[in-house]
Every structure is written in C-alpha cells, then in structure tokens.
All heavy atoms as atom14 arrays in JSON, in Angstrom:
{
  "sequence": "MKKFECPCGYIYDPELGDPENGVPAGTAFEDVPEDWVCPKCGAEKEFFEEMD",
  "atom14_mask": [
    [1, 1, 1, 1, 1, 1, 1, 1, 0, 0, 0, 0, 0, 0],
    [1, 1, 1, 1, 1, 1, 1, 1, 1, 0, 0, 0, 0, 0],
    [1, 1, 1, 1, 1, 1, 1, 1, 1, 0, 0, 0, 0, 0],
    [1, 1, 1, 1, 1, 1, 1, 1, 1, 1, 1, 0, 0, 0],
    [1, 1, 1, 1, 1, 1, 1, 1, 1, 0, 0, 0, 0, 0],
    [1, 1, 1, 1, 1, 1, 0, 0, 0, 0, 0, 0, 0, 0],
    [1, 1, 1, 1, 1, 1, 1, 0, 0, 0, 0, 0, 0, 0],
    [1, 1, 1, 1, 1, 1, 0, 0, 0, 0, 0, 0, 0, 0],
    [1, 1, 1, 1, 0, 0, 0, 0, 0, 0, 0, 0, 0, 0],
    [1, 1, 1, 1, 1, 1, 1, 1, 1, 1, 1, 1, 0, 0],
    [1, 1, 1, 1, 1, 1, 1, 1, 0, 0, 0, 0, 0, 0],
    [1, 1, 1, 1, 1, 1, 1, 1, 1, 1, 1, 1, 0, 0],
    [1, 1, 1, 1, 1, 1, 1, 1, 0, 0, 0, 0, 0, 0],
    [1, 1, 1, 1, 1, 1, 1, 0, 0, 0, 0, 0, 0, 0],
    [1, 1, 1, 1, 1, 1, 1, 1, 1, 0, 0, 0, 0, 0],
    [1, 1, 1, 1, 1, 1, 1, 1, 0, 0, 0, 0, 0, 0],
    [1, 1, 1, 1, 0, 0, 0, 0, 0, 0, 0, 0, 0, 0],
    [1, 1, 1, 1, 1, 1, 1, 1, 0, 0, 0, 0, 0, 0],
    [1, 1, 1, 1, 1, 1, 1, 0, 0, 0, 0, 0, 0, 0],
    [1, 1, 1, 1, 1, 1, 1, 1, 1, 0, 0, 0, 0, 0],
    [1, 1, 1, 1, 1, 1, 1, 1, 0, 0, 0, 0, 0, 0],
    [1, 1, 1, 1, 0, 0, 0, 0, 0, 0, 0, 0, 0, 0],
    [1, 1, 1, 1, 1, 1, 1, 0, 0, 0, 0, 0, 0, 0],
    [1, 1, 1, 1, 1, 1, 1, 0, 0, 0, 0, 0, 0, 0],
    [1, 1, 1, 1, 1, 0, 0, 0, 0, 0, 0, 0, 0, 0],
    [1, 1, 1, 1, 0, 0, 0, 0, 0, 0, 0, 0, 0, 0],
    [1, 1, 1, 1, 1, 1, 1, 0, 0, 0, 0, 0, 0, 0],
    [1, 1, 1, 1, 1, 0, 0, 0, 0, 0, 0, 0, 0, 0],
    [1, 1, 1, 1, 1, 1, 1, 1, 1, 1, 1, 0, 0, 0],
    [1, 1, 1, 1, 1, 1, 1, 1, 1, 0, 0, 0, 0, 0],
    [1, 1, 1, 1, 1, 1, 1, 1, 0, 0, 0, 0, 0, 0],
    [1, 1, 1, 1, 1, 1, 1, 0, 0, 0, 0, 0, 0, 0],
    [1, 1, 1, 1, 1, 1, 1, 0, 0, 0, 0, 0, 0, 0],
    [1, 1, 1, 1, 1, 1, 1, 1, 1, 0, 0, 0, 0, 0],
    [1, 1, 1, 1, 1, 1, 1, 1, 0, 0, 0, 0, 0, 0],
    [1, 1, 1, 1, 1, 1, 1, 1, 1, 1, 1, 1, 1, 1],
    [1, 1, 1, 1, 1, 1, 1, 0, 0, 0, 0, 0, 0, 0],
    [1, 1, 1, 1, 1, 1, 0, 0, 0, 0, 0, 0, 0, 0],
    [1, 1, 1, 1, 1, 1, 1, 0, 0, 0, 0, 0, 0, 0],
    [1, 1, 1, 1, 1, 1, 1, 1, 1, 0, 0, 0, 0, 0],
    [1, 1, 1, 1, 1, 1, 0, 0, 0, 0, 0, 0, 0, 0],
    [1, 1, 1, 1, 0, 0, 0, 0, 0, 0, 0, 0, 0, 0],
    [1, 1, 1, 1, 1, 0, 0, 0, 0, 0, 0, 0, 0, 0],
    [1, 1, 1, 1, 1, 1, 1, 1, 1, 0, 0, 0, 0, 0],
    [1, 1, 1, 1, 1, 1, 1, 1, 1, 0, 0, 0, 0, 0],
    [1, 1, 1, 1, 1, 1, 1, 1, 1, 0, 0, 0, 0, 0],
    [1, 1, 1, 1, 1, 1, 1, 1, 1, 1, 1, 0, 0, 0],
    [1, 1, 1, 1, 1, 1, 1, 1, 1, 1, 1, 0, 0, 0],
    [1, 1, 1, 1, 1, 1, 1, 1, 1, 0, 0, 0, 0, 0],
    [1, 1, 1, 1, 1, 1, 1, 1, 1, 0, 0, 0, 0, 0],
    [1, 1, 1, 1, 1, 1, 1, 1, 0, 0, 0, 0, 0, 0],
    [1, 1, 1, 1, 1, 1, 1, 1, 0, 0, 0, 0, 0, 0]
  ],
  "atom14_positions": [
    [[-28.89, -4.63, 56.53], [-27.89, -5.39, 55.74], [-28.31, -5.35, 54.26], [-29.47, -5.49, 53.95], [-27.81, -6.83, 56.24], [-27.08, -6.94, 57.58], [-26.74, -8.63, 58.08], [-28.34, -9.15, 58.64], [0.0, 0.0, 0.0], [0.0, 0.0, 0.0], [0.0, 0.0, 0.0], [0.0, 0.0, 0.0], [0.0, 0.0, 0.0], [0.0, 0.0, 0.0]],
    [[-27.31, -5.2, 53.42], [-27.58, -5.06, 52.02], [-27.68, -6.41, 51.3], [-27.07, -7.38, 51.7], [-26.48, -4.23, 51.37], [-26.43, -2.83, 51.93], [-25.55, -1.94, 51.08], [-25.62, -0.54, 51.67], [-25.48, 0.5, 50.72], [0.0, 0.0, 0.0], [0.0, 0.0, 0.0], [0.0, 0.0, 0.0], [0.0, 0.0, 0.0], [0.0, 0.0, 0.0]],
    [[-28.48, -6.39, 50.24], [-28.64, -7.57, 49.38], [-27.6, -7.49, 48.27], [-27.16, -6.41, 47.9], [-30.05, -7.61, 48.8], [-31.14, -7.78, 49.84], [-32.5, -7.77, 49.18], [-33.59, -7.88, 50.24], [-34.93, -7.83, 49.64], [0.0, 0.0, 0.0], [0.0, 0.0, 0.0], [0.0, 0.0, 0.0], [0.0, 0.0, 0.0], [0.0, 0.0, 0.0]],
    [[-27.23, -8.66, 47.75], [-26.27, -8.75, 46.67], [-26.86, -9.64, 45.56], [-27.51, -10.61, 45.85], [-24.96, -9.33, 47.16], [-24.13, -8.36, 47.96], [-24.47, -8.03, 49.27], [-23.05, -7.74, 47.4], [-23.72, -7.12, 50.0], [-22.28, -6.82, 48.12], [-22.62, -6.51, 49.41], [0.0, 0.0, 0.0], [0.0, 0.0, 0.0], [0.0, 0.0, 0.0]],
    [[-26.59, -9.23, 44.32], [-27.16, -9.96, 43.17], [-26.07, -10.62, 42.34], [-25.04, -10.01, 42.05], [-27.96, -9.0, 42.28], [-28.66, -9.69, 41.17], [-29.6, -8.79, 40.38], [-29.57, -7.57, 40.59], [-30.35, -9.33, 39.55], [0.0, 0.0, 0.0], [0.0, 0.0, 0.0], [0.0, 0.0, 0.0], [0.0, 0.0, 0.0], [0.0, 0.0, 0.0]],
    [[-26.35, -11.85, 42.0], [-25.45, -12.62, 41.11], [-25.78, -12.25, 39.67], [-26.9, -11.87, 39.36], [-25.75, -14.1, 41.33], [-24.68, -15.2, 40.35], [0.0, 0.0, 0.0], [0.0, 0.0, 0.0], [0.0, 0.0, 0.0], [0.0, 0.0, 0.0], [0.0, 0.0, 0.0], [0.0, 0.0, 0.0], [0.0, 0.0, 0.0], [0.0, 0.0, 0.0]],
    [[-24.8, -12.36, 38.74], [-25.11, -12.1, 37.31], [-26.27, -12.93, 36.79], [-26.95, -12.52, 35.85], [-23.79, -12.46, 36.61], [-22.73, -12.24, 37.64], [-23.38, -12.62, 38.97], [0.0, 0.0, 0.0], [0.0, 0.0, 0.0], [0.0, 0.0, 0.0], [0.0, 0.0, 0.0], [0.0, 0.0, 0.0], [0.0, 0.0, 0.0], [0.0, 0.0, 0.0]],
    [[-26.52, -14.1, 37.38], [-27.62, -14.94, 36.91], [-28.99, -14.48, 37.39], [-30.03, -14.98, 36.96], [-27.41, -16.4, 37.33], [-27.82, -16.75, 39.06], [0.0, 0.0, 0.0], [0.0, 0.0, 0.0], [0.0, 0.0, 0.0], [0.0, 0.0, 0.0], [0.0, 0.0, 0.0], [0.0, 0.0, 0.0], [0.0, 0.0, 0.0], [0.0, 0.0, 0.0]],
    [[-29.0, -13.5, 38.32], [-30.27, -12.97, 38.81], [-30.6, -13.43, 40.22], [-31.53, -12.91, 40.81], [0.0, 0.0, 0.0], [0.0, 0.0, 0.0], [0.0, 0.0, 0.0], [0.0, 0.0, 0.0], [0.0, 0.0, 0.0], [0.0, 0.0, 0.0], [0.0, 0.0, 0.0], [0.0, 0.0, 0.0], [0.0, 0.0, 0.0], [0.0, 0.0, 0.0]],
    [[-29.86, -14.38, 40.75], [-30.08, -14.83, 42.14], [-29.74, -13.67, 43.07], [-28.73, -12.99, 42.89], [-29.22, -16.04, 42.48], [-29.19, -16.39, 43.94], [-30.24, -17.17, 44.52], [-28.2, -15.98, 44.79], [-30.23, -17.5, 45.85], [-28.18, -16.31, 46.13], [-29.21, -17.07, 46.66], [-29.2, -17.4, 47.99], [0.0, 0.0, 0.0], [0.0, 0.0, 0.0]],
    [[-30.58, -13.44, 44.07], [-30.33, -12.38, 45.04], [-30.03, -12.99, 46.4], [-30.84, -13.79, 46.93], [-31.52, -11.41, 45.12], [-31.68, -10.7, 43.78], [-31.32, -10.41, 46.27], [-32.91, -9.86, 43.65], [0.0, 0.0, 0.0], [0.0, 0.0, 0.0], [0.0, 0.0, 0.0], [0.0, 0.0, 0.0], [0.0, 0.0, 0.0], [0.0, 0.0, 0.0]],
    [[-28.87, -12.67, 46.95], [-28.53, -13.1, 48.31], [-29.14, -12.08, 49.27], [-28.78, -10.91, 49.24], [-27.02, -13.19, 48.54], [-26.71, -13.53, 49.97], [-26.83, -14.85, 50.41], [-26.43, -12.56, 50.9], [-26.64, -15.18, 51.75], [-26.22, -12.88, 52.25], [-26.33, -14.17, 52.64], [-26.13, -14.5, 53.98], [0.0, 0.0, 0.0], [0.0, 0.0, 0.0]],
    [[-30.07, -12.55, 50.08], [-30.75, -11.72, 51.07], [-30.22, -12.15, 52.45], [-30.46, -13.28, 52.87], [-32.24, -11.91, 50.99], [-33.02, -11.02, 51.95], [-32.43, -10.47, 52.9], [-34.24, -10.87, 51.75], [0.0, 0.0, 0.0], [0.0, 0.0, 0.0], [0.0, 0.0, 0.0], [0.0, 0.0, 0.0], [0.0, 0.0, 0.0], [0.0, 0.0, 0.0]],
    [[-29.5, -11.26, 53.17], [-28.95, -11.65, 54.46], [-29.98, -12.07, 55.46], [-29.69, -12.86, 56.36], [-28.18, -10.42, 54.93], [-28.41, -9.34, 53.94], [-29.14, -9.9, 52.77], [0.0, 0.0, 0.0], [0.0, 0.0, 0.0], [0.0, 0.0, 0.0], [0.0, 0.0, 0.0], [0.0, 0.0, 0.0], [0.0, 0.0, 0.0], [0.0, 0.0, 0.0]],
    [[-31.2, -11.55, 55.35], [-32.25, -11.95, 56.28], [-32.61, -13.44, 56.12], [-33.02, -14.07, 57.08], [-33.48, -11.08, 56.09], [-33.29, -9.66, 56.55], [-34.57, -8.81, 56.44], [-35.66, -9.4, 56.33], [-34.43, -7.6, 56.49], [0.0, 0.0, 0.0], [0.0, 0.0, 0.0], [0.0, 0.0, 0.0], [0.0, 0.0, 0.0], [0.0, 0.0, 0.0]],
    [[-32.43, -13.94, 54.9], [-32.76, -15.35, 54.64], [-31.52, -16.26, 54.67], [-31.63, -17.42, 55.03], [-33.39, -15.48, 53.23], [-34.66, -14.66, 52.99], [-35.09, -14.81, 51.56], [-35.77, -15.07, 53.95], [0.0, 0.0, 0.0], [0.0, 0.0, 0.0], [0.0, 0.0, 0.0], [0.0, 0.0, 0.0], [0.0, 0.0, 0.0], [0.0, 0.0, 0.0]],
    [[-30.38, -15.69, 54.33], [-29.16, -16.49, 54.24], [-29.27, -17.54, 53.16], [-30.02, -17.4, 52.22], [0.0, 0.0, 0.0], [0.0, 0.0, 0.0], [0.0, 0.0, 0.0], [0.0, 0.0, 0.0], [0.0, 0.0, 0.0], [0.0, 0.0, 0.0], [0.0, 0.0, 0.0], [0.0, 0.0, 0.0], [0.0, 0.0, 0.0], [0.0, 0.0, 0.0]],
    [[-28.55, -18.62, 53.33], [-28.62, -19.77, 52.42], [-28.41, -21.02, 53.25], [-27.38, -21.7, 53.18], [-27.55, -19.63, 51.31], [-27.64, -20.77, 50.29], [-28.69, -21.42, 50.21], [-26.64, -20.97, 49.59], [0.0, 0.0, 0.0], [0.0, 0.0, 0.0], [0.0, 0.0, 0.0], [0.0, 0.0, 0.0], [0.0, 0.0, 0.0], [0.0, 0.0, 0.0]],
    [[-29.38, -21.31, 54.14], [-29.22, -22.4, 55.11], [-28.95, -23.76, 54.47], [-28.24, -24.59, 55.05], [-30.54, -22.43, 55.9], [-31.4, -21.36, 55.36], [-30.65, -20.63, 54.29], [0.0, 0.0, 0.0], [0.0, 0.0, 0.0], [0.0, 0.0, 0.0], [0.0, 0.0, 0.0], [0.0, 0.0, 0.0], [0.0, 0.0, 0.0], [0.0, 0.0, 0.0]],
    [[-29.45, -23.99, 53.25], [-29.21, -25.27, 52.59], [-27.73, -25.46, 52.26], [-27.26, -26.59, 52.05], [-30.06, -25.4, 51.33], [-31.55, -25.5, 51.62], [-32.36, -25.59, 50.35], [-31.8, -25.72, 49.25], [-33.59, -25.5, 50.46], [0.0, 0.0, 0.0], [0.0, 0.0, 0.0], [0.0, 0.0, 0.0], [0.0, 0.0, 0.0], [0.0, 0.0, 0.0]],
    [[-27.0, -24.36, 52.2], [-25.57, -24.39, 51.86], [-24.69, -23.88, 52.99], [-23.6, -23.39, 52.76], [-25.31, -23.64, 50.55], [-25.97, -24.36, 49.37], [-25.62, -25.46, 49.04], [-26.99, -23.72, 48.81], [0.0, 0.0, 0.0], [0.0, 0.0, 0.0], [0.0, 0.0, 0.0], [0.0, 0.0, 0.0], [0.0, 0.0, 0.0], [0.0, 0.0, 0.0]],
    [[-25.2, -23.98, 54.21], [-24.38, -23.67, 55.4], [-24.28, -22.21, 55.79], [-23.4, -21.87, 56.59], [0.0, 0.0, 0.0], [0.0, 0.0, 0.0], [0.0, 0.0, 0.0], [0.0, 0.0, 0.0], [0.0, 0.0, 0.0], [0.0, 0.0, 0.0], [0.0, 0.0, 0.0], [0.0, 0.0, 0.0], [0.0, 0.0, 0.0], [0.0, 0.0, 0.0]],
    [[-25.16, -21.34, 55.25], [-25.1, -19.93, 55.61], [-26.43, -19.59, 56.33], [-27.46, -19.48, 55.7], [-24.94, -19.03, 54.36], [-24.86, -17.56, 54.78], [-23.68, -19.41, 53.58], [0.0, 0.0, 0.0], [0.0, 0.0, 0.0], [0.0, 0.0, 0.0], [0.0, 0.0, 0.0], [0.0, 0.0, 0.0], [0.0, 0.0, 0.0], [0.0, 0.0, 0.0]],
    [[-26.38, -19.46, 57.66], [-27.61, -19.22, 58.43], [-28.23, -17.86, 58.14], [-27.54, -16.9, 57.74], [-27.16, -19.32, 59.89], [-25.68, -19.27, 59.87], [-25.21, -19.57, 58.5], [0.0, 0.0, 0.0], [0.0, 0.0, 0.0], [0.0, 0.0, 0.0], [0.0, 0.0, 0.0], [0.0, 0.0, 0.0], [0.0, 0.0, 0.0], [0.0, 0.0, 0.0]],
    [[-29.54, -17.79, 58.35], [-30.25, -16.51, 58.22], [-29.59, -15.49, 59.14], [-29.1, -15.81, 60.23], [-31.72, -16.7, 58.57], [0.0, 0.0, 0.0], [0.0, 0.0, 0.0], [0.0, 0.0, 0.0], [0.0, 0.0, 0.0], [0.0, 0.0, 0.0], [0.0, 0.0, 0.0], [0.0, 0.0, 0.0], [0.0, 0.0, 0.0], [0.0, 0.0, 0.0]],
    [[-29.55, -14.24, 58.69], [-28.95, -13.18, 59.49], [-27.45, -12.98, 59.21], [-26.82, -12.18, 59.85], [0.0, 0.0, 0.0], [0.0, 0.0, 0.0], [0.0, 0.0, 0.0], [0.0, 0.0, 0.0], [0.0, 0.0, 0.0], [0.0, 0.0, 0.0], [0.0, 0.0, 0.0], [0.0, 0.0, 0.0], [0.0, 0.0, 0.0], [0.0, 0.0, 0.0]],
    [[-26.9, -13.71, 58.2], [-25.5, -13.59, 57.87], [-25.29, -12.52, 56.81], [-25.8, -12.64, 55.69], [-24.93, -14.93, 57.34], [-25.16, -15.96, 58.31], [-23.45, -14.84, 57.03], [0.0, 0.0, 0.0], [0.0, 0.0, 0.0], [0.0, 0.0, 0.0], [0.0, 0.0, 0.0], [0.0, 0.0, 0.0], [0.0, 0.0, 0.0], [0.0, 0.0, 0.0]],
    [[-24.53, -11.47, 57.18], [-24.22, -10.41, 56.21], [-23.37, -11.0, 55.1], [-22.62, -11.95, 55.3], [-23.47, -9.28, 56.91], [0.0, 0.0, 0.0], [0.0, 0.0, 0.0], [0.0, 0.0, 0.0], [0.0, 0.0, 0.0], [0.0, 0.0, 0.0], [0.0, 0.0, 0.0], [0.0, 0.0, 0.0], [0.0, 0.0, 0.0], [0.0, 0.0, 0.0]],
    [[-23.5, -10.42, 53.89], [-22.77, -10.96, 52.75], [-21.29, -11.02, 52.98], [-20.6, -11.98, 52.62], [-23.07, -10.14, 51.49], [-22.58, -10.79, 50.23], [-23.22, -11.9, 49.69], [-21.48, -10.29, 49.55], [-22.75, -12.51, 48.54], [-21.02, -10.89, 48.38], [-21.66, -11.98, 47.88], [0.0, 0.0, 0.0], [0.0, 0.0, 0.0], [0.0, 0.0, 0.0]],
    [[-20.73, -9.98, 53.64], [-19.29, -9.97, 53.88], [-18.84, -11.08, 54.82], [-17.68, -11.45, 54.86], [-18.79, -8.61, 54.36], [-19.54, -8.06, 55.54], [-20.74, -7.16, 55.17], [-21.21, -7.21, 54.02], [-21.22, -6.45, 56.05], [0.0, 0.0, 0.0], [0.0, 0.0, 0.0], [0.0, 0.0, 0.0], [0.0, 0.0, 0.0], [0.0, 0.0, 0.0]],
    [[-19.8, -11.64, 55.58], [-19.5, -12.74, 56.51], [-19.75, -14.12, 55.92], [-19.47, -15.13, 56.58], [-20.31, -12.55, 57.8], [-19.93, -11.3, 58.55], [-18.76, -10.88, 58.46], [-20.81, -10.73, 59.21], [0.0, 0.0, 0.0], [0.0, 0.0, 0.0], [0.0, 0.0, 0.0], [0.0, 0.0, 0.0], [0.0, 0.0, 0.0], [0.0, 0.0, 0.0]],
    [[-20.26, -14.15, 54.69], [-20.45, -15.43, 54.02], [-19.07, -16.02, 53.68], [-18.2, -15.27, 53.25], [-21.28, -15.21, 52.72], [-21.33, -16.49, 51.87], [-22.71, -14.77, 53.07], [0.0, 0.0, 0.0], [0.0, 0.0, 0.0], [0.0, 0.0, 0.0], [0.0, 0.0, 0.0], [0.0, 0.0, 0.0], [0.0, 0.0, 0.0], [0.0, 0.0, 0.0]],
    [[-18.86, -17.33, 53.9], [-17.54, -17.9, 53.61], [-17.08, -17.62, 52.19], [-17.89, -17.61, 51.27], [-17.75, -19.39, 53.84], [-18.95, -19.48, 54.74], [-19.81, -18.31, 54.39], [0.0, 0.0, 0.0], [0.0, 0.0, 0.0], [0.0, 0.0, 0.0], [0.0, 0.0, 0.0], [0.0, 0.0, 0.0], [0.0, 0.0, 0.0], [0.0, 0.0, 0.0]],
    [[-15.78, -17.42, 52.03], [-15.23, -17.1, 50.7], [-15.44, -18.22, 49.67], [-15.47, -17.98, 48.48], [-13.73, -16.76, 50.81], [-13.45, -15.43, 51.46], [-14.11, -14.25, 50.75], [-14.04, -14.17, 49.51], [-14.68, -13.4, 51.45], [0.0, 0.0, 0.0], [0.0, 0.0, 0.0], [0.0, 0.0, 0.0], [0.0, 0.0, 0.0], [0.0, 0.0, 0.0]],
    [[-15.59, -19.47, 50.16], [-15.76, -20.58, 49.23], [-17.22, -20.85, 48.88], [-17.53, -21.77, 48.14], [-15.09, -21.86, 49.77], [-15.69, -22.33, 51.09], [-16.48, -21.58, 51.7], [-15.3, -23.43, 51.52], [0.0, 0.0, 0.0], [0.0, 0.0, 0.0], [0.0, 0.0, 0.0], [0.0, 0.0, 0.0], [0.0, 0.0, 0.0], [0.0, 0.0, 0.0]],
    [[-18.13, -20.02, 49.39], [-19.54, -20.15, 49.07], [-19.74, -19.75, 47.61], [-19.09, -18.84, 47.1], [-20.36, -19.25, 49.99], [-21.83, -19.24, 49.72], [-22.76, -20.12, 50.17], [-22.57, -18.27, 48.96], [-24.02, -19.77, 49.72], [-23.93, -18.63, 48.95], [-22.2, -17.13, 48.24], [-24.92, -17.9, 48.3], [-23.17, -16.41, 47.57], [-24.52, -16.81, 47.62]],
    [[-20.67, -20.43, 46.95], [-20.99, -20.07, 45.55], [-22.51, -19.93, 45.4], [-23.29, -20.42, 46.24], [-20.46, -21.13, 44.54], [-18.95, -21.19, 44.56], [-21.05, -22.5, 44.81], [0.0, 0.0, 0.0], [0.0, 0.0, 0.0], [0.0, 0.0, 0.0], [0.0, 0.0, 0.0], [0.0, 0.0, 0.0], [0.0, 0.0, 0.0], [0.0, 0.0, 0.0]],
    [[-22.91, -19.25, 44.35], [-24.35, -19.07, 44.07], [-25.03, -20.4, 44.0], [-24.61, -21.29, 43.24], [-24.5, -18.31, 42.75], [-26.23, -18.16, 42.24], [0.0, 0.0, 0.0], [0.0, 0.0, 0.0], [0.0, 0.0, 0.0], [0.0, 0.0, 0.0], [0.0, 0.0, 0.0], [0.0, 0.0, 0.0], [0.0, 0.0, 0.0], [0.0, 0.0, 0.0]],
    [[-26.1, -20.58, 44.78], [-26.82, -21.87, 44.76], [-27.56, -22.1, 43.45], [-27.95, -23.24, 43.13], [-27.8, -21.77, 45.93], [-27.94, -20.32, 46.2], [-26.69, -19.67, 45.75], [0.0, 0.0, 0.0], [0.0, 0.0, 0.0], [0.0, 0.0, 0.0], [0.0, 0.0, 0.0], [0.0, 0.0, 0.0], [0.0, 0.0, 0.0], [0.0, 0.0, 0.0]],
    [[-27.74, -21.08, 42.64], [-28.47, -21.21, 41.38], [-27.55, -21.56, 40.21], [-27.85, -22.43, 39.4], [-29.21, -19.91, 41.09], [-30.17, -19.95, 39.91], [-30.98, -18.68, 39.85], [-31.82, -18.65, 38.58], [-32.54, -17.38, 38.49], [0.0, 0.0, 0.0], [0.0, 0.0, 0.0], [0.0, 0.0, 0.0], [0.0, 0.0, 0.0], [0.0, 0.0, 0.0]],
    [[-26.4, -20.84, 40.11], [-25.52, -21.06, 38.94], [-24.11, -21.46, 39.28], [-23.34, -21.82, 38.4], [-25.51, -19.8, 38.07], [-24.52, -18.44, 38.73], [0.0, 0.0, 0.0], [0.0, 0.0, 0.0], [0.0, 0.0, 0.0], [0.0, 0.0, 0.0], [0.0, 0.0, 0.0], [0.0, 0.0, 0.0], [0.0, 0.0, 0.0], [0.0, 0.0, 0.0]],
    [[-23.71, -21.37, 40.57], [-22.37, -21.78, 40.95], [-21.31, -20.68, 40.83], [-20.12, -20.96, 40.98], [0.0, 0.0, 0.0], [0.0, 0.0, 0.0], [0.0, 0.0, 0.0], [0.0, 0.0, 0.0], [0.0, 0.0, 0.0], [0.0, 0.0, 0.0], [0.0, 0.0, 0.0], [0.0, 0.0, 0.0], [0.0, 0.0, 0.0], [0.0, 0.0, 0.0]],
    [[-21.74, -19.42, 40.56], [-20.77, -18.31, 40.43], [-20.17, -18.05, 41.8], [-20.79, -18.2, 42.83], [-21.49, -17.05, 39.95], [0.0, 0.0, 0.0], [0.0, 0.0, 0.0], [0.0, 0.0, 0.0], [0.0, 0.0, 0.0], [0.0, 0.0, 0.0], [0.0, 0.0, 0.0], [0.0, 0.0, 0.0], [0.0, 0.0, 0.0], [0.0, 0.0, 0.0]],
    [[-18.9, -17.64, 41.78], [-18.19, -17.35, 43.02], [-18.65, -16.02, 43.6], [-19.18, -15.15, 42.89], [-16.69, -17.34, 42.75], [-16.18, -18.72, 42.34], [-14.7, -18.72, 42.01], [-14.07, -17.66, 42.08], [-14.22, -19.81, 41.68], [0.0, 0.0, 0.0], [0.0, 0.0, 0.0], [0.0, 0.0, 0.0], [0.0, 0.0, 0.0], [0.0, 0.0, 0.0]],
    [[-18.44, -15.85, 44.88], [-18.88, -14.67, 45.64], [-18.43, -13.37, 45.01], [-19.12, -12.37, 45.03], [-18.39, -14.84, 47.08], [-18.92, -13.83, 48.04], [-18.39, -14.14, 49.43], [-18.58, -12.95, 50.34], [-18.01, -13.15, 51.65], [0.0, 0.0, 0.0], [0.0, 0.0, 0.0], [0.0, 0.0, 0.0], [0.0, 0.0, 0.0], [0.0, 0.0, 0.0]],
    [[-17.21, -13.37, 44.45], [-16.63, -12.14, 43.91], [-17.42, -11.54, 42.73], [-17.29, -10.38, 42.4], [-15.19, -12.39, 43.44], [-15.09, -13.35, 42.27], [-13.66, -13.69, 41.9], [-13.13, -14.65, 42.47], [-13.1, -12.99, 41.06], [0.0, 0.0, 0.0], [0.0, 0.0, 0.0], [0.0, 0.0, 0.0], [0.0, 0.0, 0.0], [0.0, 0.0, 0.0]],
    [[-18.31, -12.34, 42.11], [-19.07, -11.85, 40.97], [-20.37, -11.18, 41.38], [-21.06, -10.62, 40.53], [-19.34, -12.99, 40.0], [-18.1, -13.54, 39.39], [-17.59, -14.77, 39.76], [-17.36, -12.8, 38.46], [-16.41, -15.27, 39.23], [-16.2, -13.28, 37.92], [-15.7, -14.51, 38.3], [0.0, 0.0, 0.0], [0.0, 0.0, 0.0], [0.0, 0.0, 0.0]],
    [[-20.73, -11.26, 42.66], [-21.97, -10.63, 43.12], [-21.8, -9.11, 43.23], [-20.72, -8.62, 43.53], [-22.35, -11.17, 44.5], [-23.03, -12.52, 44.47], [-22.35, -13.66, 44.06], [-24.35, -12.64, 44.86], [-22.97, -14.89, 44.03], [-24.99, -13.89, 44.81], [-24.31, -15.0, 44.41], [0.0, 0.0, 0.0], [0.0, 0.0, 0.0], [0.0, 0.0, 0.0]],
    [[-22.88, -8.38, 42.91], [-22.84, -6.91, 42.98], [-23.82, -6.44, 44.08], [-24.93, -6.96, 44.19], [-23.28, -6.32, 41.65], [-22.42, -6.81, 40.5], [-21.68, -5.69, 39.83], [-22.08, -4.53, 40.0], [-20.71, -6.02, 39.13], [0.0, 0.0, 0.0], [0.0, 0.0, 0.0], [0.0, 0.0, 0.0], [0.0, 0.0, 0.0], [0.0, 0.0, 0.0]],
    [[-23.38, -5.46, 44.81], [-24.25, -4.88, 45.84], [-25.43, -4.18, 45.22], [-25.31, -3.5, 44.2], [-23.42, -3.85, 46.65], [-24.16, -3.33, 47.86], [-23.28, -2.41, 48.72], [-22.08, -2.74, 48.9], [-23.78, -1.4, 49.16], [0.0, 0.0, 0.0], [0.0, 0.0, 0.0], [0.0, 0.0, 0.0], [0.0, 0.0, 0.0], [0.0, 0.0, 0.0]],
    [[-26.61, -4.39, 45.79], [-27.83, -3.77, 45.28], [-28.1, -2.47, 46.04], [-27.74, -2.33, 47.19], [-29.02, -4.73, 45.45], [-28.85, -6.02, 44.68], [-30.23, -7.14, 44.93], [-31.53, -6.32, 44.03], [0.0, 0.0, 0.0], [0.0, 0.0, 0.0], [0.0, 0.0, 0.0], [0.0, 0.0, 0.0], [0.0, 0.0, 0.0], [0.0, 0.0, 0.0]],
    [[-28.69, -1.52, 45.33], [-29.05, -0.23, 45.94], [-30.29, -0.36, 46.8], [-31.15, -1.15, 46.57], [-29.27, 0.81, 44.89], [-27.96, 1.12, 44.16], [-26.9, 1.06, 44.8], [-28.04, 1.42, 42.95], [0.0, 0.0, 0.0], [0.0, 0.0, 0.0], [0.0, 0.0, 0.0], [0.0, 0.0, 0.0], [0.0, 0.0, 0.0], [0.0, 0.0, 0.0]]
  ]
}
C-alpha cells in the first residue's frame, strides 16, 4: 500500500492508519473516509499526493 503526503509534510502510512481519528491500521488511503482530514494541519484528503 502506498503512502500519501500532505502539503504540510504529514505522511499517511496505511500500515499505521490514524487510529486517533477513526482510521484503523491497515487502511489503504483510498479507503480512508472522504471527510477525514490531516491530523497535523486539517487539510482535506484531496490535497494529499501519492509518494513514490
């Protein structure tokens, strides 16, 4: 599963998820709820870029 980076530098790692905000470990980025936002800066999911 690929990691995605927010413009603020936060990296969403699917292996870790974001359990504090309702996204369990093992959740692929495309399966993260559309209303989820970056836990660091509050940016919406659409602003994240796929990492190589």
